[in-house]
C-alpha positions in Angstrom: 0.7 -70.1 -110.2 -1.3 -66.9 -111.0 1.5 -64.9 -111.4 3.9 -67.1 -112.8 1.4 -67.5 -115.4 0.8 -63.6 -115.7 -3.1 -63.2 -114.3 -4.9 -60.1 -113.3 -5.0 -59.5 -109.8 -8.7 -60.1 -109.7 -7.6 -64.0 -110.9 -5.4 -64.2 -107.9 -7.9 -63.0 -105.8 -10.4 -64.9 -106.9 -8.3 -68.5 -106.3 -8.1 -67.1 -102.9 -11.6 -67.3 -102.4 -11.8 -70.0 -104.2 -9.6 -71.7 -101.3 -11.6 -70.6 -98.4 -14.7 -72.5 -100.6 -13.7 -75.0 -101.1 -12.4 -75.7 -97.3 -15.8 -74.7 -96.6 -17.3 -77.6 -98.7 -14.5 -80.2 -97.0 -16.4 -79.2 -93.6 -20.0 -79.1 -95.0 -19.0 -82.1 -97.1 -17.8 -84.6 -93.3 -21.3 -83.2 -91.7 -23.1 -84.7 -94.6 -21.7 -88.0 -94.4 -21.6 -88.4 -90.9 -25.2 -87.6 -90.5 -26.2 -89.3 -94.1 -24.4 -92.0 -94.7 -21.7 -92.4 -97.5 -18.9 -94.5 -98.8 -16.2 -91.8 -97.8 -15.9 -93.1 -93.9 -16.3 -96.1 -94.8 -12.6 -95.7 -96.7 -11.2 -93.9 -94.2 -11.9 -95.8 -91.4 -11.2 -98.9 -93.2 -15.1 -100.9 -92.8 -15.8 -100.8 -96.0 -13.6 -103.5 -97.6 -15.3 -105.2 -100.3 -12.0 -106.5 -101.4 -10.5 -109.7 -99.3 -7.7 -108.8 -98.7 -5.6 -112.4 -97.3 -2.6 -112.8 -95.4 -1.3 -109.5 -93.2 -2.9 -106.5 -93.6 0.4 -104.1 -94.9 0.1 -100.7 -96.8 1.4 -103.0 -100.2 -1.1 -105.6 -99.4 -4.0 -102.6 -100.5 -2.5 -101.2 -103.6 -4.8 -102.1 -106.3 -7.5 -101.0 -108.4 -10.5 -99.1 -107.0 -11.7 -99.4 -104.0 -8.2 -100.7 -102.5 -6.3 -98.2 -103.9 -8.2 -96.1 -102.1 -7.8 -97.8 -98.8 -4.1 -97.7 -100.4 -3.9 -93.8 -100.5 -5.5 -94.0 -97.0 -3.8 -96.1 -94.8 -0.5 -94.2 -93.7 -2.0 -90.8 -93.2 -5.3 -92.9 -91.3 -4.0 -96.2 -89.9 -0.6 -95.1 -89.2 -0.4 -91.2 -88.4 -4.2 -91.8 -87.0 -5.3 -88.6 -88.4 -9.4 -87.9 -88.0 -12.0 -88.3 -90.9 -12.3 -84.4 -91.1 -8.7 -83.9 -91.7 -8.8 -87.5 -94.4 -11.7 -84.6 -96.1 -8.9 -81.7 -96.0 -6.3 -83.0 -97.2 -8.5 -84.8 -100.3 -10.3 -81.4 -100.9 -6.7 -79.9 -100.8 -6.3 -82.5 -104.3 -10.0 -81.3 -105.5 -8.6 -77.6 -105.0 -5.9 -78.5 -107.2 -7.4 -79.6 -109.9 -10.1 -76.9 -110.2 -7.1 -74.2 -109.9 -5.7 -75.8 -113.1 -8.4 -76.0 -115.0 -9.2 -72.2 -113.7 -6.1 -71.2 -114.8 -6.0 -72.7 -118.1 -9.3 -71.1 -118.5 -8.4 -67.3 -117.5 -5.2 -68.1 -119.6 -6.5 -69.5 -123.1 -10.2 -68.6 -123.9 -10.0 -65.7 -126.0 -13.0 -63.6 -124.0 -16.1 -63.8 -121.5 -19.7 -64.3 -121.5 -22.3 -63.2 -119.7 -25.7 -65.0 -118.6 -28.8 -62.2 -116.7 -25.0 -60.7 -116.6 -23.3 -62.5 -114.8 -20.2 -63.9 -116.8 -19.5 -66.9 -117.2 -15.8 -66.5 -115.7 -15.1 -67.1 -112.9 -18.9 -67.9 -111.8 -19.1 -71.4 -112.8 -15.7 -72.5 -110.8 -18.3 -71.4 -107.4 -20.6 -74.6 -108.6 -21.8 -76.6 -105.7 -21.7 -79.7 -107.2 -18.2 -78.8 -108.3 -16.8 -78.4 -105.3 -18.7 -81.0 -103.1 -17.7 -83.6 -104.9 -14.6 -83.0 -105.1 -14.0 -81.8 -101.5 -13.9 -85.5 -99.3 -12.6 -88.9 -99.2 -13.2 -91.2 -102.0 -12.2 -92.0 -105.4 -14.5 -88.9 -106.9 -11.9 -86.8 -105.5 -8.5 -88.3 -106.6 -10.5 -88.7 -110.5 -11.4 -85.4 -110.4 -7.8 -83.4 -109.7 -6.2 -86.6 -112.0 -8.1 -85.6 -114.7 -7.9 -81.9 -114.7 -3.5 -82.7 -114.0 -3.7 -85.0 -116.9 -5.0 -82.1 -119.0 -2.8 -79.9 -117.7 0.0 -81.4 -118.3 -0.9 -83.0 -122.3 -1.2 -78.5 -122.4 2.5 -78.4 -122.6 2.3 -81.8 -123.4 6.8 -81.1 -124.9 8.0 -80.2 -120.7 5.1 -81.2 -118.6 4.6 -85.2 -120.2 5.8 -86.8 -116.8 3.5 -85.1 -115.0 0.6 -86.6 -117.3 1.8 -89.9 -116.6 2.3 -89.9 -112.8 -1.7 -88.4 -113.3 -2.3 -91.0 -115.7 -1.3 -92.9 -112.5 -3.8 -92.2 -110.0 -6.7 -91.9 -112.5 -6.3 -95.4 -113.4 -5.8 -97.1 -110.7 -9.3 -95.2 -108.8 -11.4 -95.9 -112.0 -9.3 -98.5 -114.5 -12.6 -96.9 -117.5 -12.0 -93.2 -116.6 -8.4 -93.8 -117.3 -8.6 -96.1 -120.4 -11.1 -93.6 -121.6 -8.7 -90.2 -120.0 -6.1 -92.0 -122.6 -8.0 -92.6 -125.9 -9.3 -88.9 -125.9 -5.9 -87.3 -125.3 -4.9 -89.9 -128.1 -7.7 -88.3 -130.4 -7.2 -84.8 -129.4 -3.4 -85.0 -130.5 -4.2 -86.0 -133.9 -7.0 -83.3 -134.4 -4.4 -80.8 -132.8 -3.6 -77.8 -135.5 -1.4 -76.6 -132.5 0.5 -80.0 -132.1 3.5 -80.8 -134.6 3.9 -83.6 -136.7 6.8 -85.6 -135.4 4.9 -84.6 -131.7 1.6 -85.7 -133.2 2.6 -88.8 -134.4 5.2 -89.9 -131.4 2.2 -88.8 -128.7 -0.7 -90.4 -130.4 1.0 -93.8 -130.8 2.2 -93.7 -127.0 -1.5 -93.0 -126.2 -3.1 -95.9 -128.8 -0.1 -98.4 -127.2 -0.9 -96.8 -124.0 -4.2 -97.8 -124.6 -4.1 -101.5 -126.0 -2.0 -102.1 -122.9 -4.1 -101.0 -120.5 -7.2 -102.5 -121.9 -6.8 -106.1 -120.3 -6.2 -104.9 -116.9 -9.2 -102.9 -117.5 -11.2 -105.5 -118.2 -10.2 -107.7 -115.5 -10.8 -104.9 -112.8 -14.5 -104.0 -114.0 -14.3 -108.1 -114.5 -16.0 -107.4 -117.9 -15.5 -109.7 -121.2 -15.2 -106.4 -123.8 -15.2 -102.7 -123.6 -18.6 -102.3 -124.5 -21.9 -100.1 -123.8 -24.0 -103.5 -123.0 -21.1 -104.6 -120.8 -20.9 -101.5 -118.7 -24.6 -101.3 -118.6 -25.0 -104.8 -116.6 -22.0 -103.6 -114.4 -23.0 -100.2 -113.3 -26.8 -101.8 -112.0 -25.5 -104.0 -110.8 -23.4 -101.7 -108.8 -25.8 -99.0 -108.5 -28.8 -100.8 -108.1 -29.3 -100.7 -103.7 -28.2 -97.1 -104.3 -32.2 -95.8 -104.2 -32.6 -94.5 -101.1 -33.6 -90.6 -100.3 -30.4 -90.4 -98.9 -28.4 -90.6 -101.9 -30.4 -89.1 -104.3 -33.7 -90.3 -106.1 -34.2 -93.0 -108.1 -35.5 -92.6 -112.0 -36.5 -96.1 -114.6 -34.1 -95.8 -117.1 -35.3 -98.8 -118.7 -38.2 -97.6 -120.6 -36.4 -94.1 -121.7 -35.3 -93.5 -125.4 -31.8 -92.8 -125.6 -32.2 -89.0 -126.4 -34.1 -89.2 -122.4 -31.2 -90.8 -121.2 -29.2 -88.5 -122.4 -31.4 -85.5 -121.0 -31.6 -87.1 -117.3 -28.3 -87.5 -117.5 -26.6 -83.8 -118.5 -29.9 -81.9 -116.9 -31.8 -83.4 -113.8 -32.1 -83.8 -111.7 -34.1 -80.8 -112.5 -36.0 -78.3 -109.5 -39.4 -81.4 -110.0 -36.0 -83.9 -109.0 -34.6 -81.7 -106.2 -35.6 -84.3 -102.9 -32.8 -82.5 -100.6 -31.1 -78.7 -100.7 -28.0 -80.8 -102.6 -30.0 -81.6 -105.6 -31.8 -78.0 -105.6 -29.1 -76.5 -105.7 -28.1 -79.0 -108.3 -31.4 -77.8 -110.1 -29.6 -74.3 -111.2 -26.4 -75.6 -112.4 -28.2 -78.0 -114.4 -30.4 -75.2 -115.9 -27.4 -73.5 -116.5 -25.8 -76.3 -118.9 -29.2 -76.4 -120.8 -28.8 -73.0 -121.4 -25.2 -73.2 -123.0 -26.1 -76.4 -124.7 -29.3 -73.9 -127.3 -25.4 -72.5 -128.0 -23.5 -75.5 -130.0 -25.1 -75.6 -132.9 -24.9 -72.0 -133.5 -21.2 -71.5 -132.5 -20.1 -74.4 -133.7 -17.5 -74.1 -136.6 -14.4 -75.6 -137.8 -12.4 -72.6 -136.8 -13.5 -72.5 -133.5 -13.1 -76.3 -133.0 -9.3 -75.9 -134.7 -8.3 -73.2 -132.4 -9.8 -74.7 -129.0 -6.9 -75.8 -126.5 -5.9 -78.7 -126.5 -6.9 -79.4 -123.1 -10.7 -78.7 -123.6 -10.8 -81.2 -127.0 -9.0 -84.0 -125.3 -11.9 -83.3 -122.1 -14.8 -83.1 -124.4 -13.0 -86.1 -126.2 -12.9 -88.1 -123.0 -16.7 -86.3 -121.6 -18.3 -88.7 -124.9 -17.5 -92.7 -124.4 -17.9 -91.3 -120.6 -21.3 -90.1 -120.2 -22.2 -92.4 -123.0 -21.4 -95.1 -120.7 -23.3 -93.8 -117.5 -26.1 -92.2 -119.3 -26.9 -96.2 -120.1 -26.3 -97.2 -116.9 -27.3 -94.9 -113.9 -30.6 -94.8 -112.6 -29.8 -92.5 -109.5 -29.8 -88.9 -109.8 -27.8 -88.4 -106.9 -25.0 -91.4 -108.3 -25.6 -89.3 -111.9 -24.2 -85.8 -110.0 -21.7 -87.4 -108.4 -20.3 -89.1 -111.3 -20.6 -87.1 -114.1 -19.0 -84.4 -111.4 -15.8 -85.5 -113.3 -16.3 -84.6 -116.7 -18.9 -82.3 -116.7 -16.9 -79.0 -116.5 -15.2 -80.2 -119.4 -18.9 -80.3 -121.7 -19.5 -76.4 -119.2 -16.1 -75.1 -120.7 -17.1 -76.4 -124.1 -19.3 -74.4 -124.5 -18.2 -71.8 -123.2 -15.4 -71.6 -125.7 -17.8 -71.8 -128.6 -19.4 -69.1 -127.3 -16.5 -66.5 -126.8 -14.8 -67.4 -129.6 -17.6 -66.5 -131.5 -18.3 -63.8 -129.2 -14.0 -63.3 -130.3 -15.1 -62.9 -134.4 -17.8 -60.4 -134.0 -16.1 -58.1 -131.9 -12.5 -58.7 -134.9 -15.4 -57.8 -136.9 -17.2 -54.8 -136.2 -13.6 -53.3 -135.3 -12.8 -54.1 -139.0 -15.6 -52.2 -139.8 -15.5 -49.5 -138.1 -11.7 -48.9 -139.2 -12.6 -49.5 -142.7 -15.5 -46.2 -141.9 -12.9 -44.3 -140.4 -10.3 -44.8 -143.7 -13.1 -44.3 -146.0 -13.6 -41.1 -143.9 -10.2 -40.5 -144.3 -10.2 -40.7 -148.1 -12.8 -38.3 -148.7 -11.7 -35.7 -146.4 -8.3 -36.3 -147.8 -10.0 -35.6 -151.7 -12.2 -33.1 -150.0 -9.0 -30.7 -149.0 -7.2 -31.6 -152.3 -10.5 -30.4 -154.1 -10.6 -27.2 -152.5 -7.0 -27.0 -152.8 -7.4 -26.9 -156.2 -10.4 -24.7 -156.5 
């Protein structure tokens, strides 16, 4: 794939390293779940059926949104083929890696330049972040959503030829987590409307389809989530009820967000756990990532320009627009830092790439201006030299 996109050999090698790195996390994920517990093992061994399945339990009797959809995906490899749990994690991890590969390829192909922090280039370093791999390396909704979102954004970047891929990707994201699918198609519609690179005919057609799709999916989204409306208050009530029991030290550390102001809730969701929150080695390493998120966020104001937003790749526009409602919903509902790390893994990479692109774009403009100044100085020097030669010739 890197050859098809004309990427340098060094990036092709980085993808090979990332594949081995991600495979390690599938094995590590297996060890972690077997020792500390989690939904993943229940999905594969059909030990956590949260929805009553009536009648004979066949493959299609599990088809539906949320938990039943993951059971439906696992049914053939787990129940019919009898594959082991570690094999299941490698299969789901392979999907997670494909998602990482899509984002890697688009970043390498479409970003104007690189940027270094303490002498370390952001690209491809950010693709080695622990959380990016850990939560997308095993059986569960997280790997499916991460892969599906990345595939969807990869498809709409070249919508004219890959539109059918976007439909398939949305299918998986929506059935795994309906509210994420709803946010994704709405974000894509807004990005298409704002995109200067999209022709007016395509803009009208694609944004119209996105609006129709969002409206069409809304009733089933509300039904799947058991909500009366898609408001922040309803989402908060639902998620509080869902994660209220996830406060053990094995899955994360609980924080009391009920007394937090909106800015503090946002800070907690985006940048915690920090080092003082770390309760295990996963959250400790996550602290380093969150410090980088916090550091890069300070560059948004200084590097934000209308031109940068205009020239931003379509996939990143859609990704950051999708990130906004997801963040607003989860920051008001998630009171467990372990769950926060897991849930923000789906979309936080697009916030990081958003900051990265603004910095890289501004750096590119500075380089262009510096080159123009050098060129102008050389031109002026050449003019002065020629005038001197002409003057001496006349004398």
